[in-house]
C-alpha positions in Angstrom: 0.0 0.0 0.0 2.8 2.4 1.0 6.5 1.7 0.7 9.4 3.9 1.6 12.8 2.5 0.7 16.0 4.3 1.8 14.3 7.7 1.3 16.2 10.9 1.6 14.5 14.3 1.1 15.7 17.9 1.6 14.0 21.2 1.6 14.7 23.6 -1.3 17.3 25.4 0.9 19.2 22.2 1.3 18.2 21.4 4.8 17.7 17.7 5.3 14.1 16.7 6.1 14.2 12.9 5.9 17.3 10.7 6.1 17.3 7.0 5.1 13.6 6.3 5.8 12.3 2.8 5.1 8.9 1.3 6.1 6.1 -0.7 4.6 2.4 -0.3 5.3 0.3 -3.1 4.1 -3.3 -3.0 2.9 -5.8 -2.8 5.7 -3.4 -1.5 8.4 -4.1 1.2 10.9 -0.9 3.2 11.6 0.0 6.3 13.6 2.9 8.5 12.5 4.2 10.5 15.5 7.0 12.9 16.3 7.4 16.5 17.5 7.0 19.4 15.1 9.8 19.4 12.6 10.4 15.6 12.9 9.5 15.0 9.3 5.8 13.9 9.4 4.6 16.6 6.9 7.5 15.6 4.5 6.3 12.0 4.6 2.8 13.0 3.8 3.8 15.3 1.0 5.8 12.4 -0.6 2.7 10.1 -0.3 0.5 12.7 -2.0 3.2 13.3 -4.6 3.3 17.0 -3.7 7.1 16.6 -3.9 9.6 13.9 -4.9 12.5 12.2 -3.1 16.1 13.3 -3.3 17.1 9.6 -3.4 15.5 6.3 -2.5 12.0 5.1 -3.7 8.4 5.8 -2.7 5.6 3.6 -3.9 1.9 4.2 -3.1 -0.9 1.9 -4.2 1.5 -0.1 -6.3 2.8 2.9 -8.2 6.4 4.1 -8.2 6.0 7.8 -7.5 9.6 8.5 -8.6 8.6 7.6 -12.1 5.1 9.1 -12.1 4.3 11.6 -14.8 2.6 14.9 -13.8 -0.5 14.0 -15.7 -0.9 10.8 -13.7 -0.8 12.6 -10.3 -4.6 13.5 -10.2 -5.5 9.9 -10.7 -3.3 8.8 -7.8 -4.9 11.5 -5.5 -8.4 10.3 -6.3 -7.5 7.0 -4.7 -6.3 8.7 -1.5 -8.7 10.3 1.0 -7.2 13.2 3.0 -8.4 14.7 6.3 -6.9 17.9 7.6 -6.7 19.4 11.1 -8.5 22.6 9.9 -11.3 20.8 8.1 -11.0 22.9 4.9 -14.7 23.0 4.3 -16.3 25.5 1.9 -18.3 27.9 4.2 -20.9 28.8 1.7 -21.8 25.2 1.0 -23.9 22.8 3.1 -22.4 19.6 4.5 -23.9 17.6 1.6 -22.6 20.1 -0.9 -19.1 20.0 0.6 -19.1 16.3 0.1 -20.6 16.3 -3.4 -18.1 18.9 -4.5 -15.4 16.2 -4.2 -17.3 14.2 -6.8 -18.2 17.2 -9.0 -14.5 18.1 -9.5 -13.8 14.7 -11.0 -17.0 15.0 -13.1 -18.8 12.1 -11.5 -22.3 11.3 -12.9 -25.1 13.1 -11.1 -26.7 9.8 -10.2 -23.5 8.6 -8.6 -23.3 11.9 -6.6 -26.9 11.5 -5.5 -26.2 7.9 -4.3 -22.8 8.4 -2.7 -23.3 11.6 -0.7 -26.1 10.3 1.6 -24.2 7.0 2.0 -21.0 8.6 3.4 -22.9 11.1 5.5 -24.7 8.2 7.1 -21.4 6.4 7.5 -19.9 9.3 9.6 -23.1 9.8 11.6 -24.4 12.9 9.9 -27.2 11.6 7.8 -29.6 14.1 9.3 -27.4 17.1 9.0 -26.6 17.3 5.3 -28.3 20.6 4.8 -26.5 22.4 7.6 -23.7 24.8 6.8 -20.2 24.5 8.5 -21.0 27.4 11.0 -24.0 25.4 12.1 -22.0 22.4 13.1 -19.7 21.7 16.0 -16.0 21.1 15.5 -16.4 17.4 15.7 -19.3 17.5 13.2 -17.2 19.6 10.8 -14.4 17.0 11.0 -16.9 14.3 10.2 -18.0 16.2 7.1 -14.3 16.4 6.1 -14.0 12.7 6.6 -17.1 12.1 4.5 -15.6 14.2 1.8 -12.4 12.2 1.9 -14.3 8.9 1.8 -16.8 9.7 -1.0 -14.5 8.4 -3.7 -14.1 5.1 -2.0 -10.4 5.5 -1.5 -8.2 2.5 -0.7 -6.0 4.7 1.5 -7.1 7.4 4.1 -4.4 9.8 5.3 -5.2 12.1 8.2 -3.0 15.1 9.2 -3.6 15.9 12.8 -7.4 15.1 12.6 -8.0 15.7 16.3 -5.7 18.8 16.7 -8.6 21.3 17.1 -10.9 19.0 19.1 -11.6 18.4 22.8 -10.6 14.9 24.2 -14.1 13.4 24.0 -14.6 14.5 20.5 -11.1 13.4 19.5 -11.9 9.9 20.7 -15.2 9.9 18.7 -13.3 10.8 15.5 -10.6 8.1 16.1 -13.2 5.5 16.9 -14.9 6.4 13.6 -11.6 6.0 11.8 -11.1 2.7 13.4 -14.5 1.6 12.1 -13.6 2.8 8.6 -10.4 0.7 8.9 -12.4 -2.4 9.9 -14.4 -1.9 6.7 -11.2 -2.3 4.7 -9.7 1.1 4.2 -6.0 1.5 5.1 -5.6 4.4 7.6 -2.4 6.5 8.3 -2.7 9.2 10.9 0.0 11.8 11.6 -0.7 13.1 15.1 0.6 14.7 18.3 -2.4 13.3 20.3 -0.6 11.2 22.9 -3.8 10.0 24.7 -5.3 8.7 21.5 -2.2 6.9 20.4 -1.6 5.3 23.9 -5.3 4.2 24.1 -5.4 2.7 20.7 -2.2 0.6 21.1 -1.8 0.2 17.3 1.2 0.3 15.0 3.4 3.4 15.6 6.0 4.9 13.4 8.1 7.5 15.2 10.2 10.2 13.5 13.0 12.2 15.2 14.9 14.8 13.3 14.0 13.2 10.0 14.9 9.7 11.0 12.7 6.7 11.7 13.6 5.7 15.2 10.8 3.3 16.0 8.3 1.0 14.4 6.2 -0.8 17.0 3.4 -3.1 16.0 1.5 -2.2 19.2 2.9 0.9 20.7 2.3 4.1 22.5 3.2 7.7 21.7 6.5 7.5 23.6 8.7 4.4 23.7 9.1 3.1 27.2 12.7 2.3 28.1 
């Protein structure tokens, strides 16, 4: 599903962001990517989205070698990856349903497909009765659920979340992570970059830890901090 092999990546100014990173995430896994700010989490995500390319090494996502991917092939890759952000990134002048349907409209999905898929994913994230509400009429947790529905509406094989609980209170954070766990059980591979220690410790799932651009830990069942 995701493969990093001896990956090195540097910022444009030449500062090293990732050094000799190697890991493999299989189909159906649920994985946390942890580390302090500046550890390299964002760089890993940008490489997965093909927003940038490696300096050396190899990155493969969904069976595709991203090093060799042509620019015109990138949109097709991204349609297979659902992305959830910390700040929701909802369109304020569109309802929850319209925000979700917009993700299908931009890829020119058939209207019948949009009409079928939007209610399905809103029900999946527990917002089946709130599709006509605007973002300002929803709580933070509900806005994040809309963002998740938008990420899932294309039936992605991979769901990548960048600090999905960063702006939420502890109880709401746990609801969002529980929902992501349910989505994972249904077959979607889930990768979560997070600082949320309580969630990571409570879930006890696979943890990849970055420090100063290096992968220092890969625990199959781990917490936020490695216990010595």
